[in-house]
C-alpha positions in Angstrom: -23.2 0.8 17.4 -26.3 2.6 18.8 -26.5 5.9 20.7 -27.1 5.5 24.4 -30.8 4.8 25.2 -31.4 3.0 21.9 -32.4 -0.6 22.1 -30.0 -2.6 19.9 -32.6 -5.3 19.1 -35.1 -2.6 17.9 -32.4 -0.9 15.9 -31.6 -4.1 14.1 -35.3 -4.8 13.3 -35.7 -1.3 11.9 -32.5 -1.8 9.8 -33.8 -5.0 8.4 -37.2 -3.5 7.6 -35.7 -0.5 5.9 -33.4 -2.8 3.9 -36.2 -5.0 2.7 -38.7 -2.2 1.9 -36.3 0.2 0.2 -33.9 -2.2 -1.5 -30.9 -0.7 0.4 -28.2 -3.2 1.3 -28.4 -4.0 5.1 -24.7 -3.1 5.6 -25.2 0.4 4.3 -27.9 1.4 6.8 -26.8 3.3 10.0 -28.9 4.8 12.8 -27.5 8.3 12.0 -28.6 8.2 8.3 -31.3 10.4 7.0 -34.0 8.8 4.8 -34.1 11.9 2.5 -30.4 12.8 2.3 -28.8 9.4 2.5 -31.4 7.2 0.7 -33.3 9.6 -1.4 -36.6 8.5 0.1 -39.4 11.0 0.8 
């Protein structure tokens, strides 16, 4: 679920791109996550 004002279609595209490029399972990516703290990505 997205925050108000966030386009769900865009959020899903970003989620897919992050999953593919960083090798993080799609189901483990959430809009509130931090790249550095949650994924260890700088």
